[in-house]
Backbone as CSV, one residue per row, in Angstrom:
resi,resn,N_x,N_y,N_z,CA_x,CA_y,CA_z,C_x,C_y,C_z
1,MET,101.556,80.795,142.404,100.219,81.454,142.333,100.098,81.183,140.995
2,PRO,98.831,80.836,140.661,98.575,80.608,139.311,98.354,82.028,138.486
3,ARG,99.013,81.675,137.424,98.659,83.238,136.351,97.209,83.341,136.100
4,PRO,96.456,84.409,135.736,95.126,84.827,135.550,94.682,83.798,134.097
5,VAL,95.297,83.516,133.456,95.156,82.910,132.180,94.823,81.134,132.605
6,ASP,95.478,80.915,133.675,95.233,79.516,134.221,93.791,79.432,135.069
7,VAL,93.482,80.492,135.446,92.254,80.200,136.215,90.989,80.851,135.583
8,LEU,90.810,81.805,134.593,89.876,82.237,133.857,88.812,81.213,133.423
9,PRO,87.726,81.487,133.412,86.664,80.449,132.886,86.837,80.757,131.151
10,LEU,87.341,81.680,130.718,87.275,82.017,129.130,88.389,81.206,128.453
11,PRO,87.842,80.365,127.477,88.996,79.818,126.645,90.146,80.558,125.967
12,GLN,91.139,80.083,125.998,92.492,80.614,125.805,92.378,81.310,124.560
13,GLU,91.298,81.137,123.372,91.341,81.473,122.102,90.777,83.108,122.535
14,GLU,89.532,82.709,123.438,88.951,84.323,123.481,89.610,85.217,124.473
15,ILE,90.608,84.523,125.353,91.617,85.476,125.890,92.454,85.968,124.749
16,ALA,92.833,85.145,123.822,93.932,85.751,122.899,93.313,86.836,122.068
17,ALA,92.006,86.943,121.745,91.082,87.913,120.919,91.020,88.949,121.845
18,ILE,90.894,88.959,123.258,90.705,90.189,123.669,91.881,90.862,123.802
19,ALA,93.149,90.078,124.014,94.608,90.526,123.847,95.022,91.145,122.665
20,GLU,94.590,90.901,121.445,94.584,91.548,120.032,93.674,92.651,120.293
21,HIS,92.438,92.270,120.176,91.669,93.684,120.085,92.124,94.885,121.165
22,GLU,92.369,94.575,122.345,92.784,95.861,123.381,94.403,95.977,123.380
23,HIS,95.112,95.437,122.686,96.539,95.425,122.661,97.206,95.138,123.964
24,LEU,96.597,94.056,124.346,97.289,93.499,125.746,97.890,92.379,125.743
25,THR,98.734,92.262,126.960,99.752,90.774,127.153,98.288,89.764,127.536
26,LEU,98.536,88.482,127.407,97.685,87.629,127.691,97.348,87.499,129.272
27,ASP,98.122,87.810,130.158,97.889,87.904,131.493,96.901,89.276,131.630
28,GLU,97.147,90.398,130.773,96.286,91.411,131.027,94.858,91.044,130.263
29,ALA,94.699,90.631,129.580,93.590,90.093,128.659,92.709,89.262,129.358
30,ALA,93.027,88.282,130.134,92.360,87.330,131.129,91.938,88.295,132.352
31,MET,92.658,89.387,132.927,92.160,90.175,133.855,90.948,90.870,133.417
32,ARG,91.140,91.328,132.214,90.136,92.076,131.389,89.087,91.218,131.148
33,GLY,89.113,90.025,130.782,88.144,89.066,130.621,87.253,88.728,131.998
34,THR,88.028,88.472,132.880,87.399,88.431,134.116,86.548,89.384,134.791
35,VAL,87.023,90.845,134.245,86.468,91.981,134.570,85.036,92.056,133.730
36,LEU,85.163,91.780,132.563,83.966,91.853,131.442,82.960,90.868,131.871
37,MET,83.280,89.339,132.407,82.421,88.374,132.416,81.466,88.807,133.744
38,GLY,81.886,89.947,134.843,81.195,90.365,135.518,80.497,91.339,135.349
39,GLU,80.349,91.979,134.231,79.643,92.940,133.913,78.167,92.672,133.102
40,PRO,77.194,93.407,133.038,76.031,92.897,132.585,76.334,92.782,130.862
41,HIS,76.948,93.595,130.280,77.205,93.866,129.024,78.536,92.866,128.493
42,GLY,79.222,92.146,129.266,80.535,91.127,129.153,80.337,90.470,128.085
43,ASP,79.160,89.521,128.117,79.254,88.812,126.876,79.065,89.682,125.374
44,ALA,78.384,90.603,125.469,78.658,91.481,124.255,79.683,91.957,123.784
45,ALA,80.601,92.191,125.040,82.164,92.964,124.359,82.772,91.974,124.014
46,ILE,82.643,90.604,124.515,83.752,89.872,123.998,83.231,89.363,122.609
47,ARG,81.819,89.060,122.367,81.558,88.983,120.884,81.767,90.015,120.297
48,GLN,81.687,91.126,120.654,82.282,92.115,119.716,83.498,92.730,119.406
49,MET,84.328,92.029,120.366,86.073,91.781,120.045,86.387,91.081,119.030
50,VAL,85.850,89.919,119.329,86.023,88.738,118.127,85.401,89.376,116.861
51,TRP,84.518,90.001,116.668,83.899,90.551,115.753,84.641,91.451,114.870
52,ASP,85.233,92.283,115.620,85.989,93.281,115.238,87.234,92.730,114.676
53,ASN,87.691,91.681,115.298,89.156,91.138,114.946,89.127,90.266,113.314
54,LEU,87.737,89.858,113.221,87.307,89.209,112.059,87.168,90.186,110.861
55,VAL,86.698,91.550,111.224,86.614,92.696,110.279,87.990,92.923,110.017
56,ARG,88.660,93.157,110.763,90.219,93.710,110.379,90.828,92.397,109.585
57,ALA,90.690,90.919,109.915,91.287,89.959,108.955,90.613,90.280,107.719
58,ARG,89.449,90.470,107.538,88.544,90.433,106.428,89.315,91.828,105.548
59,GLN,89.422,92.821,106.145,90.222,94.033,105.632,91.605,93.655,105.073
60,HIS,92.541,92.827,105.726,93.618,92.339,105.476,93.671,91.303,104.432
61,ARG,92.508,90.818,104.112,92.301,89.858,103.063,93.261,88.583,103.495
62,ASP,93.047,88.097,104.877,94.010,86.799,105.298,92.908,85.763,105.402
63,PRO,92.822,84.781,104.283,91.757,83.618,104.429,91.735,82.818,105.397
64,ASP,93.099,82.383,105.965,93.260,81.649,106.771,92.901,81.950,108.262
65,ARG,93.079,83.623,108.570,92.563,84.091,109.570,91.170,84.266,109.765
66,ILE,90.682,84.654,108.578,88.997,84.911,108.435,88.629,83.473,109.088
67,LYS,88.966,82.384,108.363,88.205,80.925,108.767,88.499,80.740,110.135
68,ALA,89.587,80.980,110.890,89.653,80.721,112.295,88.929,81.846,113.070
69,LEU,88.972,83.230,112.514,88.093,83.659,113.520,86.704,83.878,113.152
70,SER,86.221,83.225,112.018,84.699,82.904,111.705,84.126,81.750,112.717
71,ASP,85.024,80.861,112.634,84.877,79.727,113.651,84.722,80.096,115.187
72,LEU,85.835,80.976,115.449,85.985,81.464,116.931,84.719,82.368,117.298
73,TYR,84.322,82.916,116.251,82.953,83.773,116.371,81.579,83.104,116.613
74,THR,81.685,81.766,116.000,80.603,81.137,115.855,80.749,80.356,117.181
75,ARG,81.429,80.272,117.489,81.824,79.224,119.114,81.488,80.545,120.271
76,THR,82.281,81.464,120.182,81.802,82.726,121.163,80.455,82.803,121.411
77,CYS,79.754,82.946,120.165,78.137,83.549,120.275,77.528,82.126,120.874
78,GLN,77.803,81.025,120.714,77.483,79.710,121.532,77.652,79.825,123.098
79,ARG,78.862,80.435,123.044,79.272,80.664,124.655,78.620,81.459,125.349
80,HIS,78.439,82.382,124.800,77.849,83.984,125.362,76.598,84.380,124.612
81,PRO,75.553,83.620,124.628,74.381,83.957,124.111,73.549,85.006,124.692
82,SER,74.027,85.963,125.349,73.312,86.855,126.132,72.684,87.752,124.964
83,PRO,71.692,88.395,124.921,70.846,89.195,124.117,71.202,90.721,124.485
84,CYS,72.190,91.002,124.919,72.639,92.485,125.581,73.236,92.681,124.067
85,ASP,72.857,93.835,123.618,74.035,94.589,122.394,74.116,95.909,123.025
86,ARG,75.417,96.047,123.131,76.032,97.374,123.930,75.823,98.473,123.104
87,ARG,75.700,98.420,121.766,75.800,99.350,120.749,74.046,100.312,121.139
88,LEU,73.260,99.437,121.831,71.796,100.103,122.161,71.667,100.465,123.501
89,ALA,72.665,100.411,124.442,72.842,100.398,125.837,72.091,102.083,126.100
90,PRO,71.195,101.758,127.353,70.757,103.388,127.195,71.535,104.400,127.848
91,THR,72.900,103.688,128.316,73.618,104.949,128.770,74.423,105.514,127.781
92,ARG,74.319,105.142,126.684,75.163,105.828,125.810,74.616,107.200,125.068
93,GLU,75.146,108.127,124.904,74.342,109.190,124.611,74.438,109.456,123.016
94,THR,74.855,108.545,122.452,74.500,108.265,120.906,75.102,106.925,120.747
95,HIS,74.396,106.414,119.580,74.381,105.021,119.020,75.305,105.037,117.893
96,PRO,76.320,104.509,117.964,77.032,104.156,116.457,76.364,103.642,115.552
97,TYR,75.342,102.595,115.800,74.678,101.537,114.853,73.129,102.083,115.333
98,GLU,72.476,102.560,114.420,70.987,102.389,114.524,70.547,101.194,113.371
99,PRO,69.765,100.093,114.380,69.315,99.128,113.463,68.279,99.803,112.397
100,PRO,68.330,98.995,111.303,66.978,99.436,110.475,65.201,99.265,110.978
101,GLU,64.515,100.172,110.616,63.623,99.873,110.963,63.064,98.753,110.627
102,THR,62.152,98.067,111.068,61.165,96.993,110.542,59.889,97.515,110.119
103,THR,59.410,96.788,109.029,58.091,97.347,108.192,57.201,95.830,108.361
104,HIS,56.164,96.100,108.458,55.212,94.803,108.783,54.212,95.082,107.564
């Protein structure tokens, strides 16, 4: 029987990003990715995990990791272009991020 990481439509680098972010094994991350891809906010969740990993690399001032995660974030945004922003989901009682008001 194939392992989840062998059958998942997500690239290995995104599975690794989920594993890092969620503190999971690669198999657990692959299963989590499968579940996420079935959710309306799944694309946004994966983008956010990669972004969070990038922020952590910046905090640790790791230039090689920053470059790798910046490139991964760009590719992830291209693969998962959904406009869904989980931070603004109507099911949240409070929003951790309030976008700036636009003035015209």
